C-alpha positions as MATLAB code, in Angstrom:
seq = 'MVHGTHNALEDSRNNDILISINDELFPRNDAKISVFDSGYLVGDGVWEALRLHQGVLVFQDDHFNRLWQSAAAVGMNLPFTKAELAKKVWNALDANNMTDGVHVRIMVTRGIKKTPSQDPRLTISGPNLVVIPEYKKASKESKEEGITLFTSTIRRGSPDYLDPRLNCHSKLHEVQALIQAIQAGADEALMLDINGFVATCNATNFFIIKNDEVWTSTSKYCMNGITRGKVIEVCKANDIPCFEKDFSLFDVYGADEAFVTGTFGGLTPVIKIDGRTIGSGNYGKNTKKLSGLYNDLIEKMVNHG';
ca = [
      -0.069   -0.266   -0.102;
       1.027    3.753   -0.624;
       1.504    5.294    2.527;
       1.962    9.224    1.856;
      -1.304   11.711    2.996;
      -3.465   10.566    0.747;
      -3.328    6.852    1.297;
      -6.818    5.901    1.416;
      -8.781    3.130    2.847;
     -10.054    0.447    0.025;
     -13.567    0.892   -0.633;
     -14.783   -1.735   -2.902;
     -18.191    0.715   -2.897;
     -16.006    2.855   -5.226;
     -15.624   -0.444   -7.901;
     -19.279    0.962   -9.144;
     -19.248    4.818   -8.988;
     -21.130    6.624  -11.545;
     -18.774    9.203  -12.829;
     -20.454   12.833  -14.717;
     -19.006   14.019  -17.608;
     -20.804   17.611  -18.851;
     -24.069   16.321  -16.613;
     -23.599   12.683  -17.956;
     -23.719    9.959  -16.188;
     -21.165    6.805  -16.577;
     -20.505    3.952  -14.789;
     -16.339    4.075  -13.806;
     -15.207    1.597  -16.265;
     -17.109    3.567  -19.126;
     -16.577    7.296  -18.200;
     -14.157    8.875  -20.726;
     -12.828   11.477  -22.362;
     -11.376   12.483  -25.798;
      -7.674   12.860  -26.952;
      -8.480   15.692  -28.180;
      -9.413   17.335  -25.369;
      -7.521   20.332  -23.469;
      -6.604   18.874  -20.146;
      -5.265   16.040  -21.682;
      -3.059   17.814  -24.822;
      -1.869   20.968  -22.520;
      -2.741   20.660  -19.304;
      -4.931   23.399  -19.960;
      -7.472   23.265  -17.295;
      -8.496   23.852  -13.079;
      -9.701   21.715  -10.460;
     -10.866   21.440   -7.134;
     -11.679   18.959   -4.876;
     -13.366   18.743   -1.618;
     -14.714   16.670    0.925;
     -18.760   15.127    1.950;
     -19.228   14.874    5.569;
     -22.385   14.154    7.075;
     -23.862   15.776    3.791;
     -22.687   18.629    3.782;
     -19.688   19.695    1.308;
     -17.114   20.996    3.320;
     -15.786   24.441    2.924;
     -18.166   24.336   -0.353;
     -17.928   28.113   -0.413;
     -14.172   28.511    0.007;
     -13.359   25.711   -2.928;
     -15.604   27.245   -4.811;
     -14.266   30.509   -4.686;
     -10.771   28.993   -5.329;
     -12.336   27.492   -8.887;
     -13.435   30.543   -9.815;
     -10.249   32.337   -9.152;
      -8.043   29.618  -10.886;
     -10.449   30.004  -13.846;
     -10.232   33.807  -13.988;
      -6.084   33.474  -13.857;
      -5.835   31.108  -16.419;
      -8.782   32.881  -18.905;
     -11.403   30.676  -18.951;
     -15.098   31.691  -18.723;
     -17.152   29.533  -16.501;
     -20.419   28.184  -17.904;
     -22.130   27.715  -15.237;
     -22.962   29.662  -11.846;
     -21.878   28.227   -8.414;
     -25.458   27.718   -7.375;
     -25.889   25.460  -10.672;
     -22.230   23.985   -9.779;
     -23.412   22.862   -7.012;
     -26.692   21.223   -8.058;
     -24.376   19.525  -10.950;
     -22.138   17.811   -7.519;
     -25.312   16.974   -6.029;
     -27.007   15.516   -8.488;
     -23.530   12.612   -9.127;
     -23.779   12.108   -5.073;
     -27.316   11.464   -5.063;
     -27.226    9.074   -7.835;
     -24.763    7.198   -5.864;
     -26.831    7.175   -2.779;
     -23.679    9.459   -1.327;
     -24.005   11.133    2.415;
     -20.363   10.585    4.215;
     -17.283    9.530    3.767;
     -16.632   10.907    0.156;
     -14.297   12.945   -1.833;
     -15.043   14.841   -4.293;
     -13.023   15.111   -7.639;
     -14.437   18.524  -10.362;
     -12.174   18.701  -13.098;
     -13.172   21.240  -15.868;
     -10.652   21.846  -19.046;
     -11.372   24.772  -21.465;
     -12.697   21.999  -24.406;
     -12.016   19.566  -26.742;
      -9.227   20.848  -29.579;
      -9.925   21.103  -33.233;
      -5.930   20.023  -33.422;
      -3.623   19.450  -31.189;
      -2.300   22.417  -30.257;
      -1.781   25.140  -27.550;
      -3.989   28.151  -28.781;
      -7.293   28.651  -27.046;
      -8.535   29.424  -30.774;
      -8.808   26.094  -31.747;
     -11.069   24.806  -29.005;
     -14.109   23.946  -31.142;
     -16.588   22.901  -28.101;
     -17.414   24.652  -25.059;
     -15.506   22.903  -21.397;
     -15.802   19.988  -19.826;
     -16.710   19.529  -16.437;
     -16.245   16.140  -14.827;
     -17.634   15.388  -11.292;
     -16.019   12.154   -9.539;
     -16.819   11.113   -6.456;
     -15.326    8.685   -4.315;
     -15.869    6.659   -1.230;
     -12.650    7.801    0.698;
     -10.855    7.682    4.215;
      -7.744    8.206    5.631;
      -5.796    5.832    6.790;
      -5.911    6.090   10.746;
      -1.737    4.859    9.906;
      -0.724    7.991    8.188;
      -2.087    9.802   11.144;
      -1.146    8.023   14.305;
       2.870    7.080   12.158;
       3.027   10.409   10.314;
       4.951   10.644    6.435;
       8.253   10.875    5.952;
       9.299   13.548    3.674;
      12.750   15.064    1.333;
      13.761   18.113   -0.064;
      13.550   18.177   -3.858;
      15.656   19.840   -6.094;
      12.469   21.341   -8.120;
      11.657   24.561   -6.276;
       7.787   26.164   -6.328;
       7.502   28.253   -9.312;
       7.533   32.205   -8.719;
       4.257   33.709   -9.298;
       5.489   35.346  -12.269;
       5.545   32.023  -14.527;
       3.125   29.832  -12.367;
       2.145   30.869   -9.933;
       1.668   27.680   -7.614;
      -1.170   29.633   -6.019;
      -3.198   28.357   -9.039;
      -5.102   24.854   -9.077;
      -4.207   23.758  -12.639;
      -3.674   20.313  -14.575;
      -0.191   21.551  -15.000;
       1.440   19.121  -12.396;
       4.695   17.381  -13.661;
       6.740   19.930  -11.455;
       4.835   18.427   -8.768;
       4.935   15.355  -10.031;
       9.267   15.608  -10.593;
       9.140   16.194   -7.028;
       7.441   13.602   -5.858;
       9.611   11.008   -7.991;
      12.694   12.111   -6.585;
      10.825   11.947   -3.106;
      10.531    8.185   -3.537;
      13.475    7.653   -5.311;
      14.821    8.922   -2.032;
      12.938    6.484    0.463;
      10.540    9.143    1.084;
       6.844    9.851    0.891;
       6.282   13.092   -0.042;
       8.686   15.718   -1.382;
       9.141   19.129    0.751;
      10.182   22.098   -1.449;
      11.646   25.445   -1.494;
      10.605   28.529   -2.895;
      13.202   30.391   -5.415;
      14.871   32.296   -2.776;
      15.776   29.007   -0.382;
      13.391   29.066    1.961;
      10.356   26.726    2.328;
       7.471   26.685    0.939;
       5.374   23.560    0.707;
       4.860   19.897   -0.310;
       4.384   18.594   -3.872;
       0.938   18.298   -2.487;
       0.065   19.574    0.500;
       1.152   22.561    2.823;
       3.520   22.378    5.134;
       3.797   23.587    9.119;
       6.375   23.445   11.590;
       6.108   23.656   15.400;
       8.902   25.731   17.627;
       8.534   26.621   21.376;
       4.488   26.498   20.983;
       4.548   28.647   17.818;
       3.342   27.399   14.505;
       5.003   28.362   11.827;
       4.101   28.212    7.956;
       5.713   29.849    4.694;
       3.913   33.247    3.144;
       1.551   32.580    1.008;
       4.451   33.795   -2.103;
       5.119   30.271   -2.962;
       2.971   27.920   -1.235;
      -0.676   26.322   -2.855;
      -3.828   28.475   -1.741;
      -4.460   25.727    0.670;
      -8.329   25.821    2.170;
      -7.103   23.544    4.768;
      -4.291   26.193    5.491;
      -6.431   28.363    5.672;
      -8.132   26.943    8.057;
      -5.762   26.138   10.782;
      -4.067   29.837   10.198;
      -8.195   30.601   11.070;
      -8.567   27.734   14.380;
      -4.651   29.629   16.234;
      -5.969   32.766   16.069;
      -9.367   31.951   17.850;
      -7.559   29.660   19.853;
      -4.571   32.645   20.993;
      -2.338   29.833   19.359;
       1.219   31.578   17.888;
       0.763   31.676   14.505;
       3.132   33.271   11.684;
       3.035   33.179    8.829;
       6.821   33.834    7.132;
      10.267   33.033    5.631;
      12.310   29.905    7.494;
      14.473   27.467    6.072;
      15.909   23.823    6.553;
      18.014   24.962    9.244;
      14.636   25.977   11.649;
      12.915   22.806   10.087;
      15.294   20.198   11.225;
      15.264   21.528   14.966;
      11.498   21.971   15.201;
       9.660   20.245   17.882;
       7.186   19.081   15.553;
       5.956   19.259   12.022;
       2.452   18.705    9.614;
       1.163   18.242    6.559;
      -2.551   20.352    5.664;
      -4.372   18.745    2.473;
      -8.650   19.033    1.988;
      -7.982   14.633    2.337;
      -5.922   14.048    4.869;
      -6.454   17.060    7.116;
      -3.610   17.716    9.409;
      -1.027   14.691    8.732;
       2.478   15.062   11.213;
       5.683   14.548    9.706;
       8.195   12.504   11.290;
      11.435   12.544    9.424;
      12.673   14.765    6.879;
      15.946   14.502    4.956;
      16.939   11.394    6.915;
      16.720   13.633   10.517;
      13.998   12.978   12.818;
      12.123   15.854   13.511;
      10.845   15.913   17.364;
      10.722   12.987   19.571;
       9.516   11.658   16.129;
       5.879   10.627   16.522;
       2.599   12.516   16.394;
       3.299   15.181   18.509;
       0.592   17.171   21.094;
       0.307   20.116   19.558;
      -0.361   19.111   15.873;
      -3.357   16.941   18.125;
      -4.381   19.801   19.420;
      -4.452   21.777   16.091;
      -6.169   18.518   14.129;
      -9.060   18.387   17.394;
      -9.634   21.831   16.764;
     -10.114   21.499   12.872;
     -12.043   18.795   13.305;
     -14.189   20.332   15.578;
     -14.507   23.325   13.190;
     -15.725   21.071   10.391;
     -18.537   19.738   13.478;
     -19.175   23.472   13.671;
     -20.116   24.324   10.411;
     -21.912   20.464    9.699;
     -24.302   21.342   12.642;
     -24.984   25.071   12.633;
     -24.162   25.669    8.746;
];
């Protein structure tokens, strides 16, 4: 089994899920898209992922706002409103009788191309919308045992050529970073910014805890993580010192605790980086506290709207 923040427990119900492609439902094995799709040809697309918990799409407004921001950044006009997208997502969820423990992936590409090309003017259809709902529960093993990271030589890009905040289909540099980490024997990759400061991981945001203070990178070179933002929010609400700042591997190696954040896994402890044990090398008390506060925030939202 793959060990990491996206390590999900096997669920046989996923074998028979229905996937929505432009509002038409297809069995998993029949869900296909054209080889002339912009996303396949040149990675021209944007995406979101969110959780269905007790009948509620968690932090839906935040995720939809980020999707619309990403689409605007790449010059893509979404042919539906946020309310209409919510209805499309729920159509897929209802078709699968899903109410809880579901991870939903929303993908929007620019559309079908007349011929293989980067040029958006050669797109001959409207945007393609795919909604993939799956039963996904994070592995307790990853949460309890923690994960290991390796610092990749591949840097997080500067905002003037590929802004790290953009949730786009072009993820090859992150894949390269992850491959380096895997080849080095780690679970996932830690990535630095163009100045050598710690930025983020290949698929999650990164935090350290030093002397009961929570540190994370500035927003200049890291992913625009919804969970990252919620952790900062609960820190402020509970008078926990939290700083968005530049820091280096010097600080990381001497941290008391470290963890990563993401929509699927929530908070996952990091026990080792570049072969060096972080703190006591286990699921630290402060990380557990923050994870509990984050889960409380979700429950509050689910119960009170």
